[in-house]
SERO-4910 file (N, C-alpha, C, O; in steps of 0.05 Angstrom, whole numbers):
BEGIN
 pado doro    nc1    nc2    nc3   cac1   cac2   cac3    cc1    cc2    cc3    oc1    oc2    oc3
  Unk    A     17    -24      0      0      0      0     18     25      0     35     28     17
  Unk    A     13     43    -19     30     67    -20     17     89     -3     -7     92     -3
  Unk    A     35    103     11     25    125     27     27    151     12     47    156     -2
  Unk    A      8    167     14      8    193      1     21    214     19     18    213     43
  Unk    A     37    231      7     50    252     21     29    271     34      9    277     22
  Unk    A     35    281     58     17    300     71     16    326     56     -4    340     57
  Unk    A     38    332     42     39    357     27     46    351     -2     67    340     -8
  Unk    A     28    359    -19     33    356    -48     32    384    -61     11    396    -60
  Unk    A     54    393    -72     54    420    -84     34    422   -107     31    403   -123
  Unk    A     22    445   -109      3    450   -132     20    457   -157     42    467   -154
  Unk    A      9    451   -180     24    459   -204     28    489   -204     10    504   -196
  Unk    A     51    499   -214     58    527   -213     37    543   -229     32    566   -221
  Unk    A     26    533   -250      6    548   -265    -18    554   -248    -29    576   -249
  Unk    A    -26    535   -232    -48    539   -214    -42    560   -192    -59    576   -185
  Unk    A    -18    559   -181     -9    579   -161     -9    607   -173    -19    625   -160
  Unk    A      2    610   -197      2    636   -209    -26    646   -215    -32    670   -210
  Unk    A    -43    629   -226    -70    637   -232    -84    646   -207    -98    666   -207
  Unk    A    -81    631   -185    -94    638   -160    -85    665   -149   -100    680   -137
  Unk    A    -59    671   -153    -48    696   -144    -61    720   -157    -63    742   -145
  Unk    A    -71    716   -181    -83    738   -196   -114    738   -195   -127    757   -205
  Unk    A   -126    718   -182   -155    717   -181   -167    741   -167   -188    750   -175
  Unk    A   -154    751   -146   -165    773   -131   -154    800   -138   -159    819   -124
  Unk    A   -140    801   -161   -129    826   -169   -151    846   -178   -168    839   -194
  Unk    A   -149    869   -167   -169    890   -174   -156    907   -195   -136    921   -190
  Unk    A   -167    907   -219   -155    922   -241   -154    952   -236   -136    966   -245
  Unk    A   -173    962   -220   -172    991   -213   -147    997   -196   -134   1017   -200
  Unk    A   -140    979   -178   -116    982   -162    -91    982   -179    -73    998   -175
  Unk    A    -91    964   -199    -68    963   -217    -65    989   -232    -43   1000   -235
  Unk    A    -87   1001   -241    -87   1026   -255    -76   1048   -237    -60   1065   -246
  Unk    A    -84   1049   -212    -75   1069   -193    -45   1066   -188    -30   1085   -189
  Unk    A    -36   1041   -183     -8   1037   -178      9   1044   -203     31   1054   -200
  Unk    A     -1   1039   -226     13   1045   -251     18   1074   -254     38   1083   -266
  Unk    A      0   1091   -244      3   1120   -246     22   1131   -225     30   1154   -227
  Unk    A     28   1116   -205     46   1125   -183     75   1125   -192     83   1110   -209
  Unk    A     90   1143   -180    119   1143   -185    132   1119   -170    120   1109   -151
  Unk    A    155   1111   -178    169   1090   -163    173   1098   -134    171   1081   -116
  Unk    A    178   1123   -128    181   1132   -101    155   1129    -85    156   1121    -62
  Unk    A    133   1134    -97    107   1131    -83    102   1101    -78     93   1094    -56
  Unk    A    107   1084    -97    103   1055    -93    123   1045    -71    115   1028    -55
  Unk    A    147   1055    -71    167   1047    -51    157   1056    -23    160   1041     -4
  Unk    A    146   1080    -22    136   1091      4    114   1073     15    113   1067     39
  Unk    A     96   1064     -2     75   1046      6     87   1020     17     78   1010     38
  Unk    A    107   1009      3    120    985     13    133    989     40    130    973     58
  Unk    A    147   1012     44    160   1017     70    139   1021     92    143   1012    114
  Unk    A    116   1034     85     95   1038    105     83   1011    113     78   1006    137
  Unk    A     80    993     94     70    966    101     89    950    118     81    936    137
  Unk    A    115    953    112    136    939    128    135    950    157    137    935    176
  Unk    A    133    976    159    132    989    186    107    980    201    108    975    225
  Unk    A     85    979    187     60    971    199     63    942    210     54    936    232
  Unk    A     75    925    194     79    897    203     97    896    227     93    880    245
  Unk    A    118    912    227    137    912    249    123    921    275    127    910    296
  Unk    A    106    941    273     90    950    296     71    929    306     67    926    330
  Unk    A     60    914    287     42    892    296     57    870    311     48    860    331
  Unk    A     81    864    301     98    844    315    105    855    343    105    839    363
  Unk    A    112    880    345    119    892    371     96    890    390     99    882    413
  Unk    A     72    898    380     48    897    397     42    869    406     34    864    429
  Unk    A     46    849    388     41    821    395     60    813    418     52    800    437
  Unk    A     86    820    414    105    812    435     99    826    461    103    814    482
  Unk    A     91    851    460     84    866    484     60    854    498     59    852    523
  Unk    A     41    845    483     17    831    494     25    805    507     15    798    528
  Unk    A     43    790    494     53    765    505     68    769    531     66    752    549
  Unk    A     83    790    533    100    795    557     99    825    563    117    840    556
  Unk    A     78    833    578     75    862    584     98    873    601    102    898    601
  Unk    A    113    857    615    135    866    632    162    868    617    182    877    629
  Unk    A    163    861    592    188    861    577    197    890    572    180    908    568
  Unk    A    222    895    573    233    922    567    231    927    537    227    909    521
  Unk    A    233    953    530    232    960    501    255    946    486    251    937    464
  Unk    A    278    945    499    301    933    485    296    903    480    302    893    459
  Unk    A    283    890    500    277    861    496    256    858    475    258    839    458
  Unk    A    236    874    474    215    872    453    227    877    426    221    862    407
  Unk    A    244    897    423    257    902    397    275    879    389    276    872    365
  Unk    A    289    866    408    305    843    402    288    820    392    296    807    372
  Unk    A    265    816    404    247    794    395    236    800    367    234    782    350
  Unk    A    229    825    362    218    833    336    240    829    315    235    818    294
  Unk    A    265    837    321    287    834    303    291    804    297    296    797    274
  Unk    A    290    788    317    293    759    313    271    748    295    277    731    277
  Unk    A    247    756    299    225    747    282    229    755    253    223    740    235
  Unk    A    238    780    249    244    790    222    266    773    210    264    765    187
  Unk    A    287    768    225    310    753    214    301    725    205    312    715    186
  Unk    A    282    713    219    273    687    211    259    686    184    256    665    172
  Unk    A    251    709    174    238    710    148    257    714    125    249    714    102
  Unk    A    283    717    130    303    722    110    323    699    109    327    685    129
  Unk    A    335    694     86    357    675     85    383    689     95    384    713     97
  Unk    A    402    673    100    427    683    113    441    704     96    451    724    106
  Unk    A    442    700     70    456    719     53    442    747     53    456    767     52
  Unk    A    416    747     54    401    772     55    406    786     82    410    810     83
  Unk    A    406    770    104    412    782    130    440    795    130    443    817    141
  Unk    A    459    782    118    486    793    118    487    819    102    500    838    110
  Unk    A    473    820     79    471    845     64    458    867     80    468    890     80
  Unk    A    437    861     94    423    881    110    441    892    132    442    916    138
  Unk    A    456    873    145    474    882    166    497    899    155    506    918    168
  Unk    A    506    893    131    527    909    118    519    938    115    536    956    118
  Unk    A    494    943    110    484    970    106    471    982    131    456   1001    130
  Unk    A    476    969    154    466    977    180    436    981    181    425    999    193
  Unk    A    422    962    166    393    963    168    384    959    197    394    940    210
  Unk    A    366    975    207    361    975    236    349    949    247    351    945    271
  Unk    A    338    932    231    326    908    242    339    883    232    326    862    230
  Unk    A    365    884    227    378    860    218    404    857    233    419    838    228
***
């Protein structure tokens, strides 16, 4: 009897199609009219929003933690989302959360 894997990757075509199912064409038109600087600012704002969410989560988990400890935990969580070569590049440029 053959056992089926618990995880079977979907065909890449299906993954790509699914990524575009929820695309709002009006949003694409708006982004297309933005300058690269405006699009970059949106990206940085989203990254900062996510960092603040992580900080709030850690603060809720441990209300007595110091700010330094909370920032260390957030930094560690961020580091877990990057591969080692990216972390090294971020550190080279003194990125504040790497």
